[in-house]
C-alpha positions in Angstrom: 4.9 28.9 -26.6 8.0 29.9 -24.6 11.0 27.1 -25.0 11.2 25.1 -22.1 13.4 26.6 -19.7 16.2 24.5 -17.2 15.7 27.1 -14.5 13.5 25.6 -11.5 10.1 27.2 -10.6 10.2 29.8 -8.3 9.0 27.6 -5.8 11.7 25.2 -6.0 14.4 28.0 -6.1 12.8 29.6 -3.0 12.6 26.6 -0.6 16.1 25.5 -1.4 17.2 29.4 -0.9 15.6 29.5 2.3 15.6 26.0 3.6 18.3 24.0 2.0 21.2 22.9 3.6 22.9 25.8 3.5 19.5 27.8 3.7 19.1 31.3 4.8 17.1 30.7 7.8 20.0 27.7 8.4 22.7 30.1 9.2 20.7 33.6 9.6 19.4 35.2 13.1 16.3 37.1 11.0 16.4 39.6 13.8 20.0 40.7 12.3 17.8 41.5 9.1 14.4 42.4 9.9 12.3 43.8 12.7 9.0 42.2 13.7 6.5 42.5 16.5 8.3 40.2 18.4 11.2 43.0 18.4 9.2 45.7 18.7 8.1 45.3 22.4 7.6 42.6 24.9 4.4 43.6 24.9 3.4 41.6 21.9 4.7 38.3 24.3 2.9 39.6 27.1 -0.6 39.8 24.8 0.1 36.1 23.6 0.8 34.8 27.5 -2.2 36.6 28.3 -4.5 34.5 26.0 -3.0 31.5 26.8 -4.0 31.8 30.5 -7.7 33.4 29.8 -8.0 30.0 27.7 -7.1 28.0 30.4 -4.0 26.5 28.8 -0.4 26.5 30.1 1.6 25.9 26.8 2.9 28.4 24.1 4.2 27.1 20.8 5.8 29.6 18.6 6.1 28.2 14.9 9.4 30.1 13.3 10.8 30.7 16.1 13.9 32.7 15.4 16.3 32.5 17.8 13.5 32.1 20.7 13.0 35.9 21.2 9.2 35.7 21.9 9.7 32.6 24.3 12.5 34.5 26.1 10.0 37.0 26.8 7.3 34.8 27.7 9.1 32.9 30.0 10.5 36.2 31.8 6.8 37.2 31.9 5.1 33.8 33.1 7.9 30.9 34.0 5.5 28.8 34.7 4.0 28.1 31.1 5.1 25.0 28.9 6.8 26.6 25.8 7.7 25.3 22.5 10.1 26.9 19.8 9.6 25.5 16.4 12.6 26.5 14.3 14.9 25.1 11.3 17.8 26.2 13.1 20.0 24.8 15.9 19.0 25.5 19.1 20.6 28.9 20.9 23.1 28.2 23.2 21.9 30.7 25.7 18.3 30.0 25.3 16.7 29.3 29.0 16.4 25.7 30.4 12.5 26.6 30.1 12.2 26.7 26.8 12.4 23.3 24.6 13.8 23.3 21.3 12.7 21.4 18.0 13.1 21.9 14.4 10.0 19.6 13.6 6.4 20.4 14.2 5.0 18.5 17.4 2.6 15.6 16.7 -0.4 16.9 18.8 -0.7 20.3 20.8 -2.9 21.4 23.7 -2.3 25.2 24.0 -1.9 28.4 21.8 -0.1 27.9 19.0 1.3 31.3 17.5 3.3 31.9 14.0 4.5 35.6 13.8 5.1 36.2 10.0 6.1 32.4 9.0 3.7 32.0 6.5 5.2 34.7 3.9 8.3 32.9 4.2 6.5 29.8 3.1 7.5 29.2 -0.7 4.9 29.4 -3.4 4.7 28.9 -7.1 4.5 32.1 -8.9 2.7 32.5 -12.2 2.1 35.3 -14.7 -0.4 36.2 -17.6 1.6 36.3 -20.8 1.3 38.2 -23.9 -0.6 35.3 -25.7 -3.1 35.4 -23.0 -2.1 32.1 -21.4 -1.3 32.1 -17.5 2.0 30.4 -17.2 4.5 29.1 -14.5 7.3 31.8 -13.9 10.9 30.1 -13.3 14.2 31.9 -11.8 17.8 31.5 -12.4 18.6 30.8 -8.5 22.3 32.8 -8.7 21.0 35.9 -11.3 17.1 36.1 -10.2 16.9 36.6 -14.1 13.1 35.0 -14.4 11.8 32.7 -17.6 8.2 31.6 -18.5 7.4 28.0 -18.8 4.6 25.6 -19.3 0.8 26.9 -19.0 -1.1 26.0 -16.0 -3.2 24.1 -17.9 0.2 21.4 -19.0 0.2 18.0 -17.7 2.9 18.5 -15.9 1.2 21.2 -14.1 -0.7 20.1 -10.7 -4.3 20.8 -11.5 -4.5 22.5 -7.8 -2.4 25.4 -9.2 -5.0 26.6 -11.9 -7.9 25.8 -9.2 -6.1 28.1 -6.6 -5.3 30.9 -9.0 -9.1 30.7 -10.3 -10.7 31.1 -7.2 -8.0 33.0 -4.9 -6.1 35.2 -7.3 -7.8 35.4 -11.2 -5.4 36.8 -13.5 -7.3 38.8 -16.7 -5.8 37.5 -19.9 -6.3 40.8 -21.5 -3.6 42.1 -19.1 -0.1 40.4 -19.6 2.9 40.9 -16.9 0.1 40.3 -14.2 1.0 37.9 -11.1 0.1 35.6 -8.5 1.7 34.2 -6.2 -0.1 31.0 -5.7 -1.0 30.5 -1.8 -2.1 26.9 -1.9 1.2 25.7 -0.1 0.4 28.4 2.7 -3.1 27.1 3.2 -1.8 23.8 3.7 0.9 24.7 5.6 -1.1 26.4 8.4 -3.8 23.9 8.1 -1.2 20.8 8.8 -0.5 23.2 11.9 -4.3 23.5 12.7 -4.9 20.1 12.4 -2.3 19.5 14.9 -4.2 21.1 17.7 -6.1 19.3 20.0 -7.6 22.0 21.9 -6.6 25.5 22.0 -5.8 28.4 20.0 -3.9 28.7 17.0 -3.0 32.2 15.6 -1.3 33.1 12.5 0.0 36.7 12.1 1.4 37.9 8.8 1.4 41.1 6.2 -1.4 39.4 3.7 -3.9 40.8 1.3 -7.7 40.0 0.6 -9.2 39.1 -2.6 -10.3 42.8 -3.6 -6.9 44.2 -3.1 -4.3 41.4 -4.5 -0.9 43.1 -5.8 -1.4 42.8 -9.2 2.3 42.2 -10.3 3.0 40.3 -7.1 5.0 41.3 -4.3 8.3 39.2 -3.5 10.5 40.9 -1.6 14.1 40.3 -0.2 15.7 42.2 2.9 19.4 41.7 4.3 20.7 43.7 7.2 17.9 45.1 8.2 17.0 46.9 4.5 15.3 45.7 1.2 17.5 44.4 -1.3 16.7 42.8 -5.3 14.9 39.9 -5.0 17.5 36.6 -5.0 16.7 33.3 -4.2 20.3 32.7 -3.8 20.6 32.0 -0.1 22.1 35.3 0.6 19.1 36.7 1.7 15.5 36.7 2.7 12.8 35.6 0.2 9.5 36.9 1.4 5.9 38.0 0.1 2.6 38.7 1.8 0.1 36.1 2.0 -3.4 35.5 1.0 -4.8 35.4 4.3 -8.3 34.9 3.5 -7.4 31.8 1.9 -6.1 30.6 4.9 -8.7 31.7 6.8 -11.1 29.8 4.6 -9.0 26.4 4.9 -8.9 26.9 8.8 -12.3 28.5 9.4 -10.2 30.9 11.1 -11.4 34.4 12.2 -9.3 37.5 10.4 -8.6 40.5 12.7 -6.3 43.1 12.2 -3.1 43.2 14.5 -4.6 46.3 16.0 -7.9 45.0 16.9 -6.6 41.8 18.0 -4.2 43.4 20.3 -6.6 45.7 21.5 -8.8 43.2 22.8 -5.9 41.8 24.6 -4.9 44.8 26.6 -2.3 46.8 24.1 -3.2 50.0 23.5 -1.1 53.0 22.4 -3.1 55.7 25.1 -0.3 58.1 26.8 -0.8 58.4 30.2 -2.4 61.6 31.3 0.7 64.5 31.6 -0.2 65.5 35.6 1.1 62.2 36.4 4.3 63.3 35.1 4.6 65.2 38.7 3.4 63.0 41.1 4.8 59.8 39.9 7.7 60.6 37.4 9.0 57.1 37.3 5.8 55.6 37.1 5.0 58.3 34.2 8.0 57.5 32.1 7.4 53.5 32.2 3.4 54.3 31.0 4.9 56.5 28.3 7.4 53.9 27.2 4.9 51.3 26.8 2.2 53.5 25.1 5.0 54.3 22.9 5.4 50.4 22.4 2.0 49.4 21.7 1.7 52.3 19.6 4.6 50.9 17.2 2.8 47.4 17.5 -0.9 48.7 16.5 0.3 51.6 14.0 -1.3 52.3 11.0 0.4 51.8 7.6 2.6 49.9 9.9 2.6 46.6 12.5 -1.1 47.5 13.1 -1.9 46.6 9.9 -0.8 42.7 10.0 -3.6 40.0 9.8 -4.3 37.7 12.3 -6.2 34.5 11.4 -7.7 32.7 14.6 -9.1 29.3 14.8 -10.3 28.0 18.2 -10.0 23.9 18.4 -12.5 22.1 20.7 -13.5 23.0 24.1 -11.8 26.1 25.0 -13.3 29.4 27.3 -14.1 32.3 25.8 -11.4 35.2 25.8 -10.7 38.5 25.1 -9.3 37.8 21.6 -11.8 35.3 20.6 -15.1 36.4 22.6 
């Protein structure tokens, strides 16, 4: 057996790095470090505004709102919407008055709730198959990134829910030492807590993810800073992220899984180029349509943002929409 380690398990180090008193997301603007669908085009916001209105609702809640980029765009599109940003950082000084800002989840919501690339930043435990054929907790030195193996999942100090989740959603083969699992139970619980707060409406989480048949065999921890990928290190100096087991999330909340490509197509975002002949008859209109098609193409691209997965949950009596029909 490995000796006991004084380093924290990955989940604890990760949580402190991102959300501790001096955590990354309390200090940094996400847009300075990585690009999401929100930053790629206002068409993403337009699609969500359409979803709110088709559902007969008037509220849009953005969880993990960054500096309010999504809701700024939504406010410009439809100023009559009630907009609520949920983010651990302080309210930006230049945020429009029409956007409410909070650091805590609302107790109840009647509307559309969206979390775009939020769950991948919910810290989770990491386990690894040791050379002795026993799955063990992975610990990490937050200053150096050096890892060590701790107790087996069967140890009394390890919650039984960790082993149960791994067995169900990310089974490891004792004959394959070094293979890893990122235990998504914390993500399942976090999103279930969001969905239970929706009294009537639609909850959508959007993230990079994987399904049972395609889990990354050696895990998928990544770090980003200043727009590029850097060494994984939970010291607060950089983002720490890992794609989400979204099939587990979907089962927990009885949600439907769609690719972003399919979801946005239902909401009218497609990358079709305008007819070339319109360039002569309406050059300005052609350029606007071409720009929109280019942005839509980025949002729905194979091998890029189009491969993001949406988990969609409808709560209560809500009119059928383009997305949920």
